[in-house]
TIZA-218009 format. One record per residue (C-alpha): residue in one letter; x, y, z. Coordinates in steps of 0.25 Angstrom, whole numbers, plus 5000, padded with zeros to 4 digits. Example, Ala and Ser with C-alpha at 12.3 -4.5 7.8 and 13.67 -1.06 7.14 Angstrom:
! residues 2
A504949825031S505549965029
This chain:
! residues 334
M501548694955T500848804947R500648764932A501048854921V499948884911T500348914896A499548984885V499949014871A499349114862P499649144848G499749284841R498949324830V498949384816N497749454810L497649414795I496549524793G495549604801D496349714810H495649814818T494349744817D494249674830Y493949794839A492849834828G492149704829G492549654816T493349534811A494749484810L495549364805P496849344814M497549214816A498349164828I499749144825D500849044829L501649144837G501149174851T501249194866T501449084877V501149124891T501349034903Y500849074917T501249014930A500449054942G501149094955G501749204964E501049344966R501349414953L501349384938E502649384931I502749394916R503949344908S504049354893T505049254887T504849334874T505249474879G505949444892D505049524900R504749494914T503549564921I502949554935L501549604935R501149684947A499749744950G499649894946D500849894937D500749974924H501149914911E501349964897P500049954889G500149834880S501449784887F501749634890A501449664905A500249744902M499649624894V499849524906A499349634916G498149644907L497849494908L497949504923A496949624923V495949534916L496249394922G496649434936P497949434944R498949314941A500249284947G501449194942L502249194929L501749224915E502749184905V502649234891D503249194878S502849244864T503249214849L502449334845P503149464840L502849574850G502249704844A501949634830G500449634831L500249484832S499549494845S500649464855S499949534866A498649464864S499349334863L500049364876L498749394883V497949274878A499049174882G499249244895A497749244898M497649094895A498949064903L498349154915G497049074915A496049154907P494749094902Q495049024889Q493749054881D494149124868L493449254868E493449274883L494949254882A495149354871L494249454878L495149434891C496449454883Q495849574876E495549644889A496949604895E497549674883R496649794885Q497149794900A498549804894G498249934886Q497849874872D496449894868V496349774858G495249694851L495049544851L495749504838D497049464844Q496449384856M495449314848A496449274837I497449224847I496349134855A495549084843G496749054834R496748924826A497948854819G497748874804H496648974805A496449124806V495349174816L494149254810I493649344822D492349414823F492549524833A491049564833E490649424837L492049384844T492149254837S493249194829T493249094818P494549014813L494849034798P495748934792L496948984784P497548924772D498748834775D499548894763L499549034768Q500649094776V500449204786V501649294789I501749404799V502749514796H503149624806S503149764801G504249804811Q503349894818D502849854832R501449884836S500649904848L499149904851A499350004862S499650114852G498650224851A498350194836Y497650064839A496750124849E496450234839R495950134829R495050064839A494450204843E494250234828V493550104825A492650124837A492350264832A491950214819E491050104825A490350214833L489950274820V489550154811G489450034821P490349904819L491349934808P491449784803R489949794800A489849934795T489349964781P490050044770Q489050154772Q489250154787L490750164785A490550274775E489850354786I491050364795D491550514792D492850504800P493850464790V494750394801L493550314807A493050284792R494350214789R494450134802A493050084799Q493250054785H494449964789V493649884799S492549864790A493349814778E494349734787C493249654792A492749624778R494149584774V494249484786A492949414781A493549414767F494849364771A494249254779R493449214767T494649214757I495849174765I495649024760T494949044747D495749164742P496949194750A497349304740E496149384743A496349364758G497749424756R497149544748L496249564760M497449574769V498049684761E496749754760S496649744775H498049804777R497749924768S496449954777L497249944790S498250034784E497450134777L496050134784F496450084798E497850154798V498550044807S499650004798T501050074796P501850104783Q502849994787I501649894788D501049944775A502349924768L502549784774V501149734770A501349784756D502749714755V502249584760A500849584753H501549594739R502549474742P502349354733G501349254740V500849354750L499249364750G499149474759A499749554770R499249654781M499549714794T499049634806G498649684819G498349814825G499349894816F500350004819G501449904817G501649754819C501449644808I500849614795V500249484791A500349424777V499649304771A500449234760E500549104753R501348994761G502849034761A502749154753L503249244764D504549224772P504449284785R505949294785S505849394774F505349494785D506049554798R504949494806A503849404801W503249274804T502449164797V501249124806R500249024806P498849024812A498948964826D498048914837G497549014847A497949024862A497948904871L498448854884S499748764882P499548614884T500348634897G499548754901
């Protein structure tokens, strides 16, 4: 009798450091206690995918076309990297779709592990990144590394130049709340690809943006490229400052979050008026230390750090209090 293999992968929220991963910078995400469970049972001649979350049922056939970024495209991307598989792949998720909490990367990491992918952390992250590219989404490594390297009670400080991750303890008396803006988002949108191209163009002029000097940044004549470069450079500095202050001076860490959002909105131009208004509302509530958009932008969620109990998620249409969680793993029965 064929034995089922089950893997569980969390989602992630990025506390600070967006659009820095593909620039070789730094970020500080945390794995969260919402995630994806994938169970694989081998057998038969084709792979059937069932989602208990959406009710979707798909049979993958060689040569089929899939909508870029879709559920079927993600699994097809995994098979393109891992090789053919047959049997039943059952998917269940507690992550809100289209919210910018890495539901796609969570699916891919859990799916890859259930399908027998290598378990080495960086190798698995790179494999899942390539699978997502195969599915039509040219993503960085932030989501995969955060999901794999997560640790309960900790955020993960990631250096994308060195491809290393370091756990960073978070204070127990702080509350992390994710609030949905009401605008769904998609990395398949052209705006995300435009930002990546603009960062690459700025790098071609001055070299790696996280290490560019103020003088080098000032030499970028194109005003759009100059804004993109200024964001990446300053955002990496904010990540380092946040990591230093989140325990010793949480109020300063919160101020850095608000500053980060302003940069994402004004310099990187990936926010929306609705998200800006939500950040301003939440950041000024009693007990809230800081708030910012999180993820790639163009919709999705904001993240707030507050004193424990200061924010009631029930006061919003869609919001979740989340805790830093352990990274992806095979289940004890897997």
